[in-house]
C-alpha positions in Angstrom: -5.5 33.9 65.1 -2.9 34.9 62.5 0.0 33.8 64.7 -0.4 30.2 63.9 0.9 30.4 60.3 4.6 31.4 60.6 6.5 32.4 57.6 10.3 32.7 57.3 9.9 36.5 57.5 8.2 36.6 60.9 9.3 33.3 62.7 12.2 35.1 64.3 10.2 38.2 65.4 7.3 36.7 67.2 9.3 35.0 70.0 11.1 38.3 70.8 7.8 40.1 70.9 6.3 37.5 73.2 9.3 37.8 75.5 9.1 41.6 75.7 5.4 41.3 76.6 6.2 38.7 79.2 8.5 41.0 81.1 5.9 43.7 81.2 3.2 41.3 82.5 5.7 39.9 85.1 6.5 43.4 86.5 2.8 44.3 86.7 2.0 41.2 88.6 4.8 41.9 91.1 3.6 45.4 91.6 -0.1 44.5 92.1 0.8 41.7 94.5 3.0 44.0 96.7 6.1 41.8 96.3 9.6 42.9 95.8 11.8 42.0 92.9 13.3 39.2 94.9 9.8 37.8 95.7 9.5 38.9 99.4 6.1 40.3 100.6 6.3 43.8 102.0 2.7 44.7 102.6 3.3 48.4 101.6 4.3 49.9 98.2 8.0 49.4 97.9 8.7 52.6 96.0 8.3 56.4 96.3 5.6 58.3 94.4 7.9 59.6 91.8 9.1 56.0 91.4 5.6 54.9 91.2 4.8 57.4 88.5 8.0 56.5 86.7 7.0 52.8 86.8 3.6 53.7 85.4 5.1 55.7 82.7 7.5 52.9 81.9 4.5 50.5 81.8 2.6 52.8 79.4 5.7 53.3 77.2 6.3 49.5 77.2 2.7 48.8 76.2 2.8 51.5 73.5 6.1 49.9 72.2 4.5 46.5 72.3 1.4 47.8 70.5 3.6 49.5 67.9 5.6 46.3 67.3 2.4 44.3 67.1 1.0 46.7 64.6 4.2 46.5 62.5 4.2 42.7 62.7 0.5 42.6 61.7 1.2 44.9 58.7 4.2 42.7 57.8 2.0 39.6 58.1 -0.7 41.1 56.0 2.0 42.0 53.3 3.5 38.5 53.4 0.0 37.0 53.2 -0.9 39.2 50.2 2.4 38.4 48.5 1.8 34.7 49.1 -1.8 34.9 47.9 -0.8 36.8 44.8 1.9 34.2 44.1 -0.5 31.3 44.6 -3.1 33.0 42.5 -0.5 33.6 39.7 0.7 30.0 39.9 -2.9 28.8 39.9 -3.6 30.9 36.9 -0.5 29.7 35.1 -1.3 26.0 35.9 -4.9 26.6 34.8 -3.7 28.2 31.6 -1.2 25.3 31.1 -4.0 22.8 31.6 -6.3 24.6 29.2 -3.5 24.9 26.6 -2.7 21.3 27.1 -6.4 20.4 26.6 -6.5 22.5 23.5 -3.4 20.9 22.1 -4.6 17.4 23.0 -8.0 18.1 21.4 -6.2 19.4 18.2 -4.1 16.3 18.1 -7.2 14.1 18.8 -9.2 15.9 16.0 -6.3 15.3 13.6 -6.1 11.7 14.6 -9.9 11.3 14.3 -9.8 12.9 10.8 -7.0 10.5 9.8 -9.0 7.6 11.2 -12.0 8.7 9.1 -9.7 8.8 6.1 -8.4 5.4 6.9 -11.8 3.9 7.4 -13.0 5.4 4.1 -9.9 4.1 2.4 -10.5 0.7 3.9 -14.0 0.7 2.6 -12.8 1.7 -0.9 -10.0 -0.9 -0.8 -12.5 -3.6 0.3 -14.8 -2.6 -2.6 -12.0 -2.8 -5.1 -10.9 -6.2 -3.6 -14.5 -7.4 -3.9 -14.6 -6.2 -7.6 -11.2 -7.7 -8.3 -12.1 -11.1 -6.8 -15.5 -11.1 -8.6 -13.9 -10.3 -11.9 -11.2 -13.0 -11.3 -13.9 -15.6 -10.6 -15.7 -14.6 -13.8 -12.6 -15.0 -15.8 -11.8 -18.3 -14.2 -15.2 -19.5 -15.2 -14.6 -18.2 -18.7 -11.2 -19.8 -19.2 -12.4 -23.5 -19.3 -15.2 -22.5 -21.6 -12.7 -21.0 -24.1 -10.6 -24.2 -23.8 -13.8 -26.2 -24.4 -14.6 -24.1 -27.5 -11.1 -24.8 -28.8 -11.5 -28.5 -28.1 -14.9 -28.5 -29.9 -13.4 -26.9 -33.0 -10.7 -29.6 -33.0 -13.4 -32.2 -33.6 -14.0 -30.8 -37.0 -13.4 -33.1 -40.0 -9.8 -33.4 -41.1 -10.4 -31.4 -44.3 -11.8 -28.6 -42.2 -8.9 -28.5 -39.7 -7.4 -25.2 -40.8 -5.6 -22.6 -38.7 -8.0 -19.8 -39.5 -8.9 -16.5 -37.9 -11.3 -18.2 -35.4 -8.6 -20.4 -34.0 -6.2 -17.5 -33.7 -8.9 -15.4 -32.0 -9.7 -18.2 -29.5 -6.1 -18.6 -28.7 -5.6 -14.9 -28.2 -8.8 -14.8 -26.0 -7.4 -17.7 -23.9 -4.0 -16.1 -23.5 -5.6 -12.7 -22.6 -7.8 -14.4 -20.1 -4.9 -16.1 -18.3 -2.9 -12.9 -18.4 -5.8 -10.9 -16.9 -6.2 -13.6 -14.2 -2.5 -13.4 -13.2 -2.6 -9.6 -13.0 -5.9 -9.5 -11.1 -4.6 -12.1 -8.6 -1.5 -10.0 -8.0 -3.7 -6.9 -7.6 -5.9 -8.7 -5.1 -2.8 -9.7 -3.1 -1.7 -6.0 -3.0 -5.2 -5.1 -1.8 -5.0 -7.7 1.0 -1.6 -6.3 2.1 -3.0 -2.8 2.0 -6.0 -3.9 4.2 -3.6 -5.4 6.7 -1.6 -2.1 6.9 -4.8 -0.1 7.1 -6.1 -2.3 9.9 -2.8 -1.8 11.8 -3.1 2.0 11.3 -6.8 1.9 12.4 -5.8 0.1 15.6 -3.0 2.5 16.4 -5.2 5.5 15.7 -8.0 4.1 17.8 -5.6 3.4 20.7 -4.2 6.9 20.4 -7.6 8.5 20.3 -8.7 6.4 23.3 -5.6 7.5 25.2 -6.1 11.1 24.3 -9.8 10.9 25.4 -8.7 9.5 28.8 -6.0 12.2 29.1 -8.6 14.9 28.2 -11.0 13.5 30.8 -8.2 13.6 33.4 -7.2 17.1 32.5 -10.8 18.4 32.4 -11.4 16.8 35.8 -8.2 18.4 37.1 -9.3 21.8 35.6 -12.8 21.5 37.2 -11.5 20.8 40.7 -12.4 23.4 43.3 -11.2 21.7 46.5 -8.2 19.4 46.8 -8.4 15.7 47.8 -7.1 14.5 51.1 -3.7 12.8 50.8 -4.1 9.1 49.8 -7.9 9.0 50.0 -8.7 7.6 46.5 -8.2 10.7 44.5 -7.5 10.4 40.7 -4.1 11.9 41.4 -3.4 9.2 44.1 -4.7 6.5 41.8 -2.5 7.8 38.9 0.5 8.0 41.2 -0.1 4.4 42.4 -0.5 3.3 38.8 2.7 5.1 37.8 4.5 3.7 40.8 3.4 0.2 39.9 5.1 0.5 36.5 8.6 -0.9 36.1 11.2 1.8 35.6 12.7 0.0 32.7 9.5 -0.5 30.7 8.6 2.0 27.9 5.2 2.7 29.6 7.0 3.8 32.8 8.9 6.6 31.0 7.4 10.0 31.3 6.7 11.5 27.8 7.5 15.1 27.1 5.2 17.3 25.1 7.5 17.2 22.2 7.6 13.4 22.2 3.9 13.2 22.5 3.3 15.5 19.6 6.0 13.9 17.6 4.6 10.5 18.2 1.1 11.6 17.0 2.7 13.4 14.0 4.7 10.3 13.1 1.6 8.2 13.4 -0.5 10.5 11.3 2.3 10.8 8.7 2.7 7.0 8.5 -1.1 6.5 8.1 -1.2 9.2 5.5 1.7 7.6 3.6 -0.1 4.2 3.8 -3.4 5.7 2.7 -1.7 7.4 -0.3 -0.1 4.1 -1.2 -3.5 2.4 -1.0 -4.9 5.1 -3.3 -2.2 4.4 -5.9 -2.8 0.7 -5.6 -6.5 1.3 -6.0 -6.0 3.3 -9.1 -3.6 0.7 -10.5 -6.1 -2.1 -9.6 -8.9 -0.2 -11.3 -6.8 0.2 -14.4 -6.0 -3.5 -14.3 -9.7 -4.4 -14.0 -10.6 -2.0 -16.8 -7.9 -3.5 -19.0 -9.1 -7.1 -18.1 -12.7 -6.2 -19.0 -11.8 -4.4 -22.1 -9.4 -7.2 -23.2 -12.0 -9.9 -22.6 -14.8 -8.0 -24.4 -12.5 -7.1 -27.3 -11.2 -10.7 -27.7 -14.7 -12.1 -27.3 -16.0 -9.7 -29.9 -13.2 -10.5 -32.3 -13.9 -14.2 -31.8 -17.6 -13.9 -32.4 -17.0 -11.8 -35.5 -14.5 -14.3 -36.8 -17.0 -17.1 -36.1 -19.7 -15.2 -37.9 -17.5 -14.7 -40.9 -16.3 -18.3 -40.8 -19.9 -19.5 -40.7 -21.0 -17.2 -43.5 -18.1 -18.4 -45.6 -18.9 -22.0 -44.8 -22.5 -21.4 -45.7 -21.5 -19.9 -49.0 -19.1 -22.7 -49.8 -21.7 -25.3 -48.8 -24.2 -23.6 -51.1 -21.7 -23.7 -54.0 -21.1 -27.4 -53.2 -24.8 -28.1 -53.2 -25.2 -26.4 -56.5 -22.3 -28.4 -57.9 -23.8 -31.5 -56.5 -27.1 -30.7 -58.1 -25.4 -30.1 -61.5 -23.4 -33.3 -61.2 -26.5 -35.2 -60.3 -28.3 -33.8 -63.3 -25.4 -34.6 -65.5 -25.1 -38.1 -64.1 -28.8 -38.7 -64.8 -28.3 -37.5 -68.4 -25.3 -39.8 -68.8 -27.3 -42.7 -67.4 -30.0 -41.9 -70.0 -27.5 -41.6 -72.8 -25.8 -44.9 -71.8 -29.2 -46.6 -71.7 -29.9 -45.2 -75.2 -26.6 -46.5 -76.5 -27.2 -49.8 -74.9 -30.6 -50.0 -76.4 -29.1 -49.2 -79.8 -26.6 -52.0 -79.4 -29.4 -54.3 -78.5 -31.3 -53.1 -81.5 -28.4 -53.9 -83.8 -28.3 -57.5 -82.6 -31.3 -58.5 -84.7 -30.1 -57.2 -88.1 -26.7 -58.7 -87.4 -28.2 -62.1 -86.6 -30.4 -61.8 -89.7 -27.4 -61.0 -92.0 -25.3 -63.8 -90.5 -28.2 -66.2 -90.9 -28.7 -65.2 -94.6 -25.1 -65.5 -95.3 -25.0 -69.0 -93.7 -28.1 -70.2 -95.6 -26.6 -69.0 -98.9 -23.5 -71.0 -98.1 -25.6 -74.2 -98.0 -26.1 -74.1 -101.8 -24.6 -76.8 -104.1 -20.9 -76.3 -104.7 -21.2 -75.1 -108.3 -23.8 -72.6 -107.1 -21.6 -71.1 -104.3 -20.4 -68.0 -105.8 -19.3 -64.8 -104.2 -21.7 -62.5 -105.9 -22.9 -59.0 -105.1 -25.5 -60.4 -102.7 -22.8 -62.2 -100.7 -20.6 -59.2 -100.8 -23.4 -57.0 -99.5 -24.3 -59.4 -96.8 -20.7 -59.5 -95.7 -20.5 -55.8 -95.8 -23.7 -55.5 -93.9 -22.3 -57.8 -91.2 -19.1 -55.8 -91.0 -20.9 -52.5 -90.8 -23.2 -53.7 -88.1 -20.3 -55.2 -86.1 -18.3 -52.0 -86.5 -21.3 -49.9 -85.4 -21.8 -52.2 -82.4 -18.1 -51.8 -81.5 -18.3 -48.0 -81.8 -21.4 -48.0 -79.6 -19.7 -50.3 -77.1 -16.7 -48.0 -77.0 -19.0 -45.0 -76.5 -20.9 -46.9 -73.8 -17.6 -47.7 -72.1 -16.7 -44.0 -72.2 -20.1 -43.1 -70.8 -19.6 -45.7 -68.1 -16.2 -44.2 -67.2 -17.7 -40.7 -67.2 -20.6 -41.9 -65.0 -18.1 -43.4 -62.6 -16.2 -40.2 -62.5 -19.4 -38.2 -62.0 -20.4 -40.6 -59.2 -17.0 -40.2 -57.6 -17.3 -36.4 -57.9 -20.8 -36.6 -56.4 -19.5 -38.7 -53.5 -16.7 -36.2 -52.9 -19.2 -33.3 -53.0 -21.5 -35.1 -50.7 -18.7 -35.8 -48.2 -17.5 -32.2 -48.5 -21.0 -31.0 -47.9 -21.3 -33.3 -44.9 -18.0 -32.0 -43.6 -19.1 -28.4 -44.1 -22.4 -29.1 -42.3 -20.5 -30.8 -39.4 -18.0 -27.9 -39.2 -20.8 -25.4 -39.4 -22.6 -27.2 -36.6 -19.5 -27.1 -34.5 -18.9 -23.4 -35.3 -22.5 -22.7 -34.2 -21.9 -24.7 -31.0 -18.8 -22.6 -30.3 -20.6 -19.4 -30.9 -23.5 -20.4 -28.6 -21.0 -21.6 -26.0 -19.1 -18.3 -26.0 -22.2 -16.2 -26.0 -23.8 -18.2 -23.2 -20.7 -18.2 -21.0 -20.3 -14.4 -21.6 -23.9 -13.8 -20.4 -23.6 -16.3 -17.6 -20.5 -14.8 -16.0 -22.0 -11.4 -16.4 -19.4 -9.8 -18.7 -21.4 -8.1 -21.4 -20.5 -4.9 -23.4 -22.8 -2.9 -21.1 -20.6 -4.0 -18.1 -17.8 -1.8 -19.4 -19.7 1.2 -18.0 -19.0 -0.2 -14.5 -15.4 0.4 -15.0 -15.6 3.9 -16.4 -16.7 5.6 -19.7 -13.1 5.9 -20.7 -12.6 2.2 -20.5 -15.8 1.6 -22.6 -14.7 4.1 -25.2 -11.2 2.5 -25.4 -12.9 -1.0 -25.6 -15.1 0.2 -28.5 -12.2 1.8 -30.4 -10.0 -1.3 -29.8 -12.8 -3.7 -30.9 -13.5 -1.7 -34.1 -9.8 -1.6 -35.0 -9.3 -5.3 -34.2 -12.5 -6.2 -36.1 -11.2 -4.3 -39.2 -7.8 -6.0 -39.0 -9.5 -9.4 -38.5 -11.8 -8.8 -41.5 -8.8 -7.8 -43.7 -6.9 -10.9 -42.5 -9.9 -13.1 -43.2 -10.4 -11.7 -46.7 -6.7 -12.3 -47.5 -7.0 -15.9 -46.1 -10.1 -16.5 -48.2 -8.5 -15.1 -51.3 -5.4 -17.3 -50.7 
């Protein structure tokens, strides 16, 4: 049964052994059939007894030699079989160890790729959150910008005498410039975030493809490791399918090239390093974007606070000046009323002097109607003339004083008109300032940027905003005081 599997060590020995045994069997047949060597039948034994014994002895010796050779061949076959079995077992163990080692290495690479994919997914989520915050803040600032421009346009509708380049106008211009600057920086930051998302998406696709490939390779290796019996050649085994798939690939294509272990590991390492580099770059961009967002919020809150403080000081100053103007107007009105009464009194005095003047003139005229010899310029005539002159002089003095009073009344009326116009301008300007304040406050609340929102961008940003607002408020107060003094 063992003779069917010939090895290179026993293929040349078995035919010799068979030939030797064939000679023995041929001689025995001839002896038992009573035939001679040349094949002729004799009918009687052809040899003598000693020859017969010698033949028997030769037959026994030949069978013993054949048995000894067979035993040696059997032992040699058993040794060859054991050597081949040990070699096959060793090769099987080596291949199994190589498969397990390959599975372990592939699992390690897959775990690393999965961890990197997890990092990439988390970084993608963080970048998307930052992009959402940046876009939301940009939209809020874009809503705030036209409102600041409208507030500047509202203040330009003030009366000409109230058109001054004060702290409020400077604060509004600074707020508008800061808003535009923040919008430009936020738009650039959002563009960086979109580029980072595109790179992260490409990294995620590469990692997912690599993980899927490694999962398929692990499944194939595990299936190969769990095999106990081989497949028949070409009967739909995974190896045959894989060989057909490999054979169908074009030799010149990159997929048709067989990757070495070093190339496979290097490819995964390069992919992981590239993804890590992109992830770190995204982290830096996120930190930079967060700083830009914090600066934009702090700048907007600071500029708005400065504008509101300047508006409050401006309105207080306008209220104070308006109160002074109203007091001056009341004083001028009272003085004008007194002057009107005084002029009426003077006019009444002038009217009162008209009767005595007419009486004196009438007396002097009547006395001039006496006869010619009786017309003398006596003391009575002189006194009447003096009375007329005194009354006329007094009337002229009163008329001059009345003219002065009239001029003073006109000056007071002009001053009152100027005060009333200035008060009206102050009231209109105050109304516009209040409208600007209401507009800025309403827009700040509507877009959702309040001082409490600074906590969204970190306590450090809020502290910096508060310190900056305090310093800017102090500087603006000093500038306003200097402007008022000037």
